[in-house]
VMD Tcl script that draws the C-alpha trace (Angstrom):
set ca {
  {18.33 8.34 -0.90}
  {15.39 6.04 -0.27}
  {12.97 8.58 1.14}
  {14.08 10.64 -1.75}
  {12.96 7.68 -3.71}
  {9.38 7.45 -1.81}
  {9.40 10.85 -2.04}
  {9.65 11.28 -5.66}
  {6.94 8.74 -6.14}
  {4.48 10.33 -5.04}
  {5.23 13.39 -6.78}
  {5.28 11.55 -9.80}
  {1.85 10.24 -8.81}
  {0.48 13.40 -9.49}
  {1.52 13.83 -12.58}
  {0.32 10.77 -14.19}
  {-2.97 11.91 -12.39}
  {-3.14 14.89 -14.32}
  {-2.36 13.13 -17.84}
  {-5.43 10.17 -16.39}
  {-7.60 13.19 -16.81}
  {-5.52 14.56 -20.24}
  {-8.21 12.67 -22.69}
  {-5.43 11.85 -24.90}
  {-4.81 8.56 -26.78}
  {-1.28 8.30 -26.08}
  {-1.04 10.63 -22.70}
  {-3.26 8.01 -21.01}
  {-1.18 5.43 -22.45}
  {2.46 6.91 -21.05}
  {0.14 7.63 -17.36}
  {-0.23 3.88 -17.27}
  {3.31 3.18 -17.82}
  {4.54 5.78 -15.23}
  {1.82 3.87 -13.11}
  {3.96 0.73 -13.73}
  {7.45 2.89 -13.01}
  {5.75 3.95 -9.75}
  {4.98 1.20 -8.20}
  {8.32 -0.58 -8.80}
  {10.04 1.95 -7.39}
  {8.13 0.88 -4.30}
  {10.59 -2.38 -4.11}
  {13.80 -0.22 -5.42}
  {13.48 2.65 -2.36}
  {13.18 -0.23 0.10}
  {16.25 -1.99 -2.00}
  {17.91 0.96 -2.04}
  {18.46 1.16 1.98}
  {19.38 -2.04 2.52}
  {22.27 -1.97 -0.35}
  {23.04 1.04 1.50}
  {22.87 0.15 5.38}
  {20.19 2.93 6.28}
  {17.10 1.52 7.11}
  {15.33 3.46 9.86}
  {12.03 3.87 11.83}
  {11.48 7.45 9.96}
  {11.59 5.06 6.68}
  {9.81 2.79 7.33}
  {6.78 5.07 8.25}
  {7.67 7.38 5.12}
  {7.31 3.94 2.55}
  {3.90 2.95 4.04}
  {2.76 6.62 3.79}
  {4.40 6.83 0.22}
  {2.24 3.41 -0.44}
  {-0.99 4.75 1.08}
  {-0.87 8.17 -0.84}
  {-0.38 6.48 -4.21}
  {-2.77 3.05 -3.58}
  {-5.74 5.64 -2.06}
  {-5.48 8.31 -4.76}
  {-5.91 5.79 -7.59}
  {-8.57 4.04 -6.12}
  {-10.39 7.96 -6.22}
  {-9.24 8.84 -9.23}
  {-10.26 4.97 -10.96}
  {-13.80 5.54 -8.85}
  {-14.19 9.10 -10.19}
  {-14.22 7.94 -13.72}
  {-16.46 5.38 -13.01}
  {-14.41 1.87 -14.29}
  {-14.81 1.00 -9.86}
  {-17.50 1.33 -7.62}
  {-17.39 3.96 -4.78}
  {-17.49 0.54 -2.36}
  {-13.71 0.31 -3.94}
  {-11.92 3.38 -2.57}
  {-14.25 3.59 0.66}
  {-12.87 -0.20 1.99}
  {-9.78 0.67 0.51}
  {-9.38 4.28 2.70}
  {-11.39 2.69 5.56}
  {-9.03 0.05 5.82}
  {-5.88 2.36 5.64}
  {-6.91 4.52 8.85}
  {-7.45 1.82 10.93}
  {-4.24 -0.55 9.93}
  {-2.18 3.22 10.32}
  {-4.15 3.53 13.97}
  {-3.22 0.39 15.00}
  {0.38 0.23 13.38}
  {1.12 3.89 15.51}
  {0.10 1.95 18.65}
  {2.97 -0.44 18.45}
  {5.28 1.98 17.32}
  {4.81 3.79 19.78}
  {6.70 0.51 21.60}
  {9.87 0.67 19.15}
  {8.05 -1.36 16.45}
  {7.90 -1.04 13.14}
  {5.76 -2.53 10.16}
  {8.68 -4.27 8.61}
  {12.38 -4.63 9.01}
  {13.57 -6.16 11.66}
  {11.69 -4.30 14.78}
  {8.69 -5.73 12.95}
  {5.38 -5.39 14.93}
  {4.70 -9.02 13.68}
  {4.03 -11.34 16.75}
  {4.41 -15.02 15.28}
  {5.69 -16.69 12.19}
  {2.24 -16.46 10.25}
  {1.11 -12.66 11.01}
  {4.94 -11.49 9.63}
  {4.11 -13.82 6.54}
  {1.09 -12.36 5.71}
  {2.31 -8.66 6.31}
  {5.81 -8.57 6.22}
  {7.33 -11.67 4.00}
  {8.38 -10.63 0.32}
  {6.23 -13.31 -1.19}
  {3.71 -11.56 0.44}
  {4.05 -7.69 -0.23}
  {5.04 -8.71 -3.75}
  {1.83 -10.53 -4.68}
  {0.23 -7.67 -3.36}
  {2.48 -5.53 -5.40}
  {2.05 -6.92 -8.13}
  {-1.77 -6.83 -8.06}
  {-1.81 -3.56 -7.62}
  {0.55 -2.39 -10.16}
  {-1.63 -4.70 -12.87}
  {-4.46 -3.31 -11.32}
  {-4.08 0.21 -12.00}
  {-1.87 -0.04 -15.19}
  {-5.16 -1.77 -16.35}
  {-7.39 0.74 -15.42}
  {-5.71 2.93 -17.07}
  {-5.27 1.26 -20.64}
  {-9.15 0.86 -20.23}
  {-9.12 5.20 -20.19}
  {-7.54 5.28 -22.92}
  {-9.15 2.32 -24.79}
  {-12.69 3.79 -24.37}
  {-11.81 7.05 -25.82}
  {-13.73 7.86 -28.85}
  {-11.03 7.99 -31.25}
  {-9.59 4.58 -29.86}
  {-11.03 2.68 -32.19}
  {-8.03 0.55 -34.41}
  {-5.48 1.88 -32.31}
  {-3.34 -0.20 -30.47}
  {-5.02 -1.36 -27.17}
  {-7.78 -2.95 -28.91}
  {-5.27 -5.94 -29.86}
  {-5.53 -6.82 -26.49}
  {-8.68 -4.91 -24.59}
  {-10.94 -6.16 -27.17}
  {-10.93 -9.83 -25.79}
  {-12.87 -10.46 -22.99}
  {-10.73 -13.10 -21.60}
  {-7.89 -10.14 -21.29}
  {-10.70 -8.21 -20.05}
  {-11.55 -10.36 -17.17}
  {-7.70 -11.09 -15.91}
  {-7.34 -7.46 -15.75}
  {-10.65 -7.34 -13.21}
  {-9.42 -9.72 -11.50}
  {-6.32 -8.49 -10.89}
  {-8.60 -5.37 -10.01}
  {-10.78 -7.21 -7.09}
  {-7.97 -9.80 -5.76}
  {-5.94 -6.22 -4.81}
  {-9.08 -5.02 -2.90}
  {-9.21 -8.78 -1.49}
  {-5.57 -8.83 -0.35}
  {-5.64 -4.99 1.29}
  {-8.40 -5.85 3.20}
  {-6.74 -9.77 3.90}
  {-3.24 -8.05 5.25}
  {-4.65 -5.81 7.29}
  {-6.38 -8.11 9.34}
  {-3.40 -9.33 10.96}
  {-2.00 -6.41 11.58}
  {-4.64 -5.70 13.54}
  {-4.48 -8.31 15.47}
  {-1.13 -7.70 16.17}
  {-1.13 -4.32 17.43}
  {-3.49 -5.76 20.19}
  {-0.70 -7.12 21.86}
  {0.47 -4.01 22.59}
  {-2.94 -3.03 24.02}
  {-2.80 -5.80 26.32}
  {0.48 -5.02 27.47}
  {-0.28 -1.23 29.02}
  {-2.33 -2.75 31.48}
  {0.40 -5.00 32.70}
  {2.66 -2.06 32.39}
  {1.00 -0.19 34.66}
  {0.72 -2.94 36.99}
  {4.37 -3.66 37.17}
  {5.25 0.05 38.02}
  {2.67 -0.15 40.81}
  {4.49 -3.05 42.23}
  {7.71 -1.92 41.92}
  {6.50 1.53 44.01}
  {5.38 -0.46 46.80}
  {8.30 -2.87 46.94}
  {10.53 -0.04 46.77}
  {8.20 2.22 49.81}
  {8.41 -0.94 51.34}
  {12.53 -1.49 51.91}
  {12.64 2.53 52.58}
}
mol new
graphics top color blue
foreach p $ca { graphics top sphere $p radius 0.5 }
foreach p [lrange $ca 0 end-1] q [lrange $ca 1 end] { graphics top cylinder $p $q radius 0.2 }
display resetview
């Protein structure tokens, strides 16, 4: 069930993206609401997995893959709409590639990003990358930032004057808060990636030691023989 929720979030994402390009005021507002629901589903799949006792390595990998698709696709779309600079998706995509490659190294050792088999090597890196607090702050900043950008698409339409979004988007303070959330999510994206790289480097360090132990074991066995 949790994995089905993850797949469903990705499918709904592409529906929301199509709605963003519709150039219809209320359709775009509905797209913003759908984007908010998609991010809400990120916590739902994990809750369902824990509730049903069905957490697994596959579920952890699918959850991360779903998050990557949702996040990266939306950054590309909003850059294409000229709401953010092209540097934003480039930074987020680069971070995603590096972090996921590093996590794949840990996965070969039976470690996952979150859960009981977390790859975190210290309480600090666990707190920054896997704790509910860290994931919630990052998740909320992304969700609210993307919903703000979706509303901005509708607000900038030629026929949007005098409509409901004018009540909030006309306030400069509200727009400043929205942009703060947008750029904060990019900051958190990079900041939360650095501990993953640090943790993964430890698994690279273990490889030579494992090889040395194997050679020593073979030598000891040869002497006893």
